[in-house]
C-alpha positions as CSV (number, residue, x, y, z in Angstrom):
1,M,182.3,-3.9,-12.5
2,F,181.8,-6.2,-15.5
3,F,178.9,-8.6,-15.9
4,C,178.7,-11.2,-18.7
5,F,175.2,-12.4,-19.6
6,T,174.5,-15.1,-22.0
7,F,171.4,-15.4,-24.1
8,G,170.3,-17.3,-27.2
9,L,168.0,-20.0,-28.6
10,D,168.2,-23.7,-27.5
11,H,166.1,-26.9,-28.0
12,F,164.5,-28.5,-25.0
13,K,163.3,-32.1,-25.2
14,R,161.0,-33.9,-22.8
15,K,159.6,-37.4,-22.9
16,S,155.9,-37.7,-23.3
17,G,154.1,-40.9,-22.3
18,H,155.5,-44.3,-21.1
19,Q,155.3,-46.4,-24.2
20,V,158.6,-47.7,-25.7
21,W,159.1,-49.0,-29.2
22,H,161.8,-51.0,-31.0
23,C,164.3,-49.0,-33.0
24,P,164.4,-49.8,-36.7
25,N,168.1,-48.7,-36.8
26,C,169.7,-50.6,-33.9
27,S,166.8,-53.0,-33.0
28,D,167.0,-52.0,-29.4
29,H,163.8,-51.5,-27.3
30,S,164.5,-47.8,-26.5
31,V,162.5,-45.5,-28.8
32,H,160.5,-42.9,-26.8
33,Y,157.9,-40.3,-27.9
34,I,159.3,-36.8,-27.2
35,K,158.2,-33.2,-27.5
36,S,160.8,-30.7,-28.6
37,N,160.6,-26.9,-28.2
38,Q,162.9,-24.1,-29.1
39,C,163.1,-21.5,-26.4
40,F,164.8,-18.1,-25.9
41,T,167.3,-18.5,-23.0
42,F,168.9,-16.0,-20.7
43,C,171.8,-17.3,-18.5
44,F,170.9,-20.8,-19.6
45,I,167.3,-20.5,-18.3
46,P,164.5,-21.1,-20.8
47,L,162.2,-18.0,-20.7
48,I,160.1,-17.7,-23.9
49,P,159.1,-20.5,-26.2
50,C,159.8,-19.7,-29.8
51,G,157.9,-21.5,-32.6
52,G,155.8,-24.6,-32.2
53,T,156.2,-27.9,-30.5
54,K,157.7,-30.8,-32.6
55,H,156.4,-34.3,-31.8
56,L,159.2,-36.8,-32.5
57,Y,160.3,-40.4,-31.8
58,E,163.9,-40.7,-30.6
59,C,166.1,-43.8,-29.8
60,S,168.1,-43.2,-26.7
61,T,170.7,-45.8,-27.7
62,C,171.7,-44.8,-31.3
63,G,170.1,-41.3,-31.6
64,W,167.7,-42.2,-34.4
65,I,164.9,-39.6,-34.8
66,N,161.8,-39.7,-36.9
67,V,158.4,-38.0,-37.0
68,N,156.6,-41.3,-37.7
69,Q,155.7,-43.9,-35.1
70,P,158.0,-47.0,-35.5
71,L,156.5,-50.5,-35.8
72,R,156.0,-52.5,-32.7
């Protein structure tokens, strides 16, 4: 019998809060505050968080990412 297991590091993002800002790149009203973690995964299941949490602002339309809060 042969079993193939996958493991590695992956980034996981989750939205935090309900506020939405205007994107300075595409001018769309779709910038969300997100938290990003890097986790050790086994068979695509996050098991152990590695490193700290990054707090970012990301536009879901154009993909713009920044650590500073955009202007309203």
